[in-house]
C-alpha positions, 0 to 999 in steps of 0.5 A, spaced: 500 500 500 501 507 499 506 510 504 503 517 504 503 519 511 510 523 511 508 527 504 501 528 506 504 532 512 508 536 508 503 538 503 502 545 504 505 551 500 509 554 506 513 548 507 515 548 499 517 555 500 521 553 506 525 548 501 528 554 497 534 557 501 534 563 504 539 566 499 534 565 493 528 568 497 529 574 492 533 576 486 541 575 487 546 581 487 551 579 482 558 579 483 562 584 479 568 585 483 574 580 485 572 576 491 578 575 497 582 570 493 588 565 493 594 567 491 596 562 485 603 563 485 603 562 493 599 556 492 605 553 488 609 553 495 611 547 499 606 544 504 610 547 510 608 554 507 601 552 504 596 553 510 597 561 511 598 562 503 592 560 501 587 562 506 588 568 511 586 567 518 582 573 518 578 571 512 571 573 515 573 580 515 571 580 508 565 576 510 561 582 509 563 583 502 563 576 499 556 575 503 553 581 500 556 579 493 552 573 493 546 576 497 540 578 492 540 585 491 533 589 491 531 594 486 530 601 490 529 605 484 521 605 484 521 607 492 519 614 494 523 617 500 519 615 506 520 608 503 527 608 502 528 611 509 524 605 512 528 600 508 534 603 511 532 603 518 530 596 517 537 594 514 541 598 520 536 595 525 537 588 523 543 586 527 547 584 522 550 591 519 556 587 516 552 584 511 549 590 508 554 594 506 552 594 498 544 595 500 546 601 505 550 604 499 545 602 494 539 606 498 544 612 500 545 613 492 537 613 492 536 617 498 541 623 497 539 625 490 532 626 493 534 630 499 538 634 495 532 636 491 528 637 497 534 642 499 534 646 493 527 646 492 526 649 499 532 654 498 529 657 491 522 658 495 526 662 500 530 666 495 523 667 491 520 669 498 525 675 498 530 672 503 538 672 503 542 666 501 546 667 507 540 667 512 538 660 509 538 654 514 533 649 511 530 644 516 529 637 513 526 632 517 528 626 512 535 629 512 535 628 520 533 621 520 537 619 514 543 622 518 541 619 524 541 612 520 548 613 517 551 614 524 547 608 527 550 604 521 557 606 522 557 606 529 554 599 529 559 597 524 565 599 528 562 596 534 562 589 530 569 590 528 571 592 534 568 586 537 571 581 532 578 584 533 577 583 540 575 576 539 581 575 534 585 577 540 582 572 545 583 567 540 590 569 539 591 568 546 588 561 546 592 559 541 599 561 544 596 557 550 595 551 546 602 552 543 605 552 550 601 546 552 603 542 546 610 544 548 609 541 555 607 534 552 614 533 550 618 528 554 612 528 559 613 522 564 606 518 562 604 512 558 605 514 550 598 512 549 595 518 554 600 523 551 597 522 544 590 522 547 592 529 550 595 531 543 589 529 539 584 533 544 589 539 543 588 539 536 581 539 536 581 545 541 586 548 536 581 547 530 575 550 534 579 556 537 577 561 531 581 566 527 586 571 529 588 577 527 591 577 520 598 580 522 599 574 527 596 569 523 602 566 519 607 567 525 602 563 530 600 558 524 608 556 523 609 556 530 604 551 532 606 546 526 613 547 528 612 544 535 607 539 532 613 536 528 617 536 534 612 532 538 611 527 532 619 527 532 618 525 540 613 520 538 618 517 533 619 512 538 612 509 538 611 508 530 604 506 531 601 512 533 605 516 528 603 512 522 596 511 525 595 519 525 599 519 518 594 514 515 588 518 517 591 525 515 593 522 508 586 519 507 583 526 509 587 530 504 585 525 499 578 526 500 579 534 500 583 533 493 577 529 490 572 534 492 577 540 489 577 536 483 570 535 483 569 543 484 573 544 478 567 541 474 562 545 477 558 550 472 558 555 478 565 557 479 563 563 484 560 557 489 566 553 487 571 558 489 568 559 495 568 552 497 575 551 495 577 556 500 574 552 505 578 546 503 584 550 504 582 552 511 581 544 512 587 542 509 591 547 513 587 547 520 584 541 521 589 536 518 596 534 521 602 532 517 603 526 512 609 521 511 614 525 506 613 520 501 606 522 499 607 529 502 609 533 495 605 528 491 599 530 494 600 537 495 602 538 487 595 534 486 591 539 490 595 545 487 593 543 480 586 542 482 586 549 485 589 552 479 584 549 474 578 553 479 583 559 479 583 559 471 576 558 470 575 564 475 579 568 471 576 566 465 569 567 468 571 574 470 573 576 463 567 573 460 562 575 465 557 578 460 557 572 456 557 567 461 551 571 465 547 571 458 548 563 457 546 562 464 540 566 463 538 562 457 539 555 461 535 558 467 529 560 462 530 553 459 529 549 466 523 554 468 520 552 461 521 544 463 518 545 470 512 549 467 511 543 462 512 538 468 507 542 472 502 541 467 502 533 467 496 530 469 497 526 476 492 520 478 496 516 483 501 517 489 507 514 485 506 519 479 506 525 484 512 522 488 516 521 481 514 529 479 516 531 486 523 528 484 523 530 477 521 537 480 527 537 485 532 535 480 530 541 475 530 546 481 537 543 483 539 544 476 537 551 476 541 553 482 547 550 479 547 554 473 550 560 476 548 567 476 545 572 471 546 579 470 542 584 475 538 587 469 534 580 468 535 577 475 529 579 478 525 577 472 528 570 472 527 569 479 520 571 479 519 566 473 522 561 478 518 563 484 512 563 480 513 556 477 514 553 484 508 556 487 504 553 481 507 546 483 506 547 490 499 548 489 498 542 484 501 538 489 497 541 495 491 540 491 492 533 489 494 530 496 488 534 499 484 530 494 488 524 496 486 524 503 479 525 502 479 519 497 483 515 503 478 517 508 472 514 503 476 508 502 477 506 509 470 507 511 468 502 505 473 497 507 471 497 514 464 496 512 467 490 508 470 488 515 463 488 518 460 484 513 466 479 513 465 478 521 457 477 520 458 471 516 462 468 522 455 467 525 452 463 519 450 455 519 449 455 512 456 455 509 454 453 502 451 459 501 455 463 505 462 461 502 461 464 495 459 471 499 466 471 503 469 470 496 466 475 493 468 480 499 475 478 498 475 480 490 471 486 492 477 488 497 482 487 491 478 492 487 477 498 492 481 504 492 488 505 496 488 508 503 494 510 507 499 505 509 497 506 517 490 505 516 491 499 511 495 495 516 489 496 521 483 495 516 487 489 513 489 485 519 481 486 521 479 483 514 484 478 514 482 475 521 475 475 519 476 471 513 481 466 516 476 465 522 471 463 517 475 458 513 477 455 519 470 454 521 469 451 514 474 446 514 472 444 521 465 443 519 468 439 513 473 435 517 467 433 522 465 426 522 458 424 522 455 420 527 455 413 523 463 415 521 465 417 528 462 410 531 466 406 525 472 410 527 472 408 534 470 401 532 476 400 527 481 404 532 479 399 537 480 393 532 487 396 530 489 397 538 487 389 539 491 387 533 497 391 535 497 388 542 496 381 539 502 376 539 503 370 535 498 371 529 498 366 524 495 367 517 488 365 518 487 370 524 490 375 520 485 374 514 479 374 519 482 380 522 482 383 515 475 381 513 472 384 520 476 390 518 472 391 511 466 390 514 466 396 519 463 402 515 466 408 512 470 413 517 470 419 512 476 424 512 480 419 516 480 413 512 487 414 509 490 415 516 487 409 519 488 404 513 495 406 513 496 404 520 492 398 519 496 396 513 503 397 517 501 393 523 499 387 518 506 388 515 509 387 522 505 381 523 507 378 517 514 379 518 514 376 525 511 370 521 518 370 517 515 371 510 519 373 505 519 381 502 516 379 495 510 375 498 509 381 503 509 386 498 504 382 494 500 381 500 500 388 502 498 390 495 492 386 495 490 388 502 490 395 499 486 394 493 481 390 498 481 396 502 479 401 497 472 397 497 467 399 492 470 406 491 470 404 483 474 411 481 480 409 486 480 402 483 480 405 476 485 410 477 490 405 481 489 400 475 491 405 470 497 407 473 500 400 474 498 399 466 502 405 464 508 403 469 508 396 466 508 399 458 514 404 460 518 398 463 516 393 457 519 399 452 525 400 456 526 392 456 526 392 449 531 398 448 536 394 453 535 388 448 536 392 442 542 395 445 545 388 447 545 386 439 551 391 439 555 386 443 553 380 441 560 378 438 563 381 444 566 377 450 562 376 456 568 379 460 566 386 457 564 391 463 559 394 458 556 387 456 555 386 464 552 392 465 547 391 460 545 384 462 544 386 469 539 392 467 535 387 463 535 382 469 533 388 474 528 391 468 525 383 468 523 383 475 520 390 475 515 388 469 514 381 473 512 385 479 508 390 475 504 384 472 503 381 478 499 387 481 495 388 474 493 380 475 491 382 482 485 386 479 482 380 476 482 376 482 478 382 486 
């Protein structure tokens, strides 16, 4: 059955929109200036110098620039002065002024000309009224508000960087203390395993310690790695830990290289470049050294992957307009595919699930296309949001309808359960059984319900049907009064036969006659007859009769016990005749094979084998013929 619970809970437009990252909530501001970059020449240096040359410790000082470059830029040209001031107030009061440099600059470019226009207009009105220019002193409330907002913005921004610098200084102190702690691990009198655990804990705290001022970043990093090298030399006496750490660092650096090589294949080179910086930071801060035999090879491979991304980024910056145009066309094509997909008629849950997966794939492709120019960004984003909302409404409508169908189907299935349970009270099984079968058929033809509901209602329906057929089997297997009396007589006779000792053939024949005179025992006939024949066989063995005579007697007894059941006798005779005919054909085939050996020596193993097969087949034919003759004596 369908498992819709999770999807039905998510079937609302708000949750569809939540899947869209916050960075795509509005048109994106395109990057028009170089982001904080990695010096390509420096990246070619040795691994000992790679960390600080690839990513600066205070890279988040430029976070506002890179973040703004990726955030979406609103269009302020259509706003009046009051709206512009309210928007500026919102940005300044957001608590994240460091992220709104571009927005504040864009708002200022719109606000200042409007304030100048108001100022000039008031000045003209003052002079026209006969005032002297030297006495003009216009009071413009909007200008006061704007100046206050700008002062607040600068103050908040200054405080942010002051706190950031204070945090960097604190981190610097922490890192210096960690270096001193690292020095103290060398030569300490304790088990080497405990020392190594302390070292790994220290490494973790180093990674978590955060950024330090730019001026101190390179020096503190080199100092730390210098003492890490000394510590590893100290561990040289215990190679197990050193090699274990080398192995871990080697594997993790391989993963970083593979990720960097994957980034080189991305269409969105700006995103690839940002992720590359994170990889360099991990390489530098989170991983220790590896064995010298692999160090240069890995670094060259990492540098080559880095170089590919830098070259693609340089190409992007030189051909930005053409790339933006190509991205625009790609995004339009994807949106057209999304619109076409959203128009497909959906009838089942599985079809909707497939549409959701296909739409998510197209959505991912849309975001991986890269940026478009500012002039068309709002347009393409509006188109994308429009098709997503269209799909969201389609999905929500479908699942609301599906919920209603599930509810109705559940009621109908519960009604079938009640009918099936009512049949358990019947006494007329001949009339009721077709009705139960009809209910089962109808159940299969009914519409689906949710998995949770289906498990519940199916258990009830299955139990009712199973209980009914259990009652039916019990009724069929129940012996009549006469059959039960006959069974008890045969069972009594059987137990007597099993307890008798020293029976002769006359006594056995009398017991068989007595057995056959007892009436039918219905469904238990085969079971009790098998026990009777086995008991007779044991009695004959005690008399010392050979296997062939016992087998012939058992077969005649088997036919005798069939009584007047003509259909069983005819079936048995037909099977014996078929087996006899087949055995004769095989005998003839063996005789034919012997003709090929007529002149061969009797010592030939092939001749001996065929002769033995002929003798064996002759015995089979004689046995079957005796069984067939037994029918003539009935």
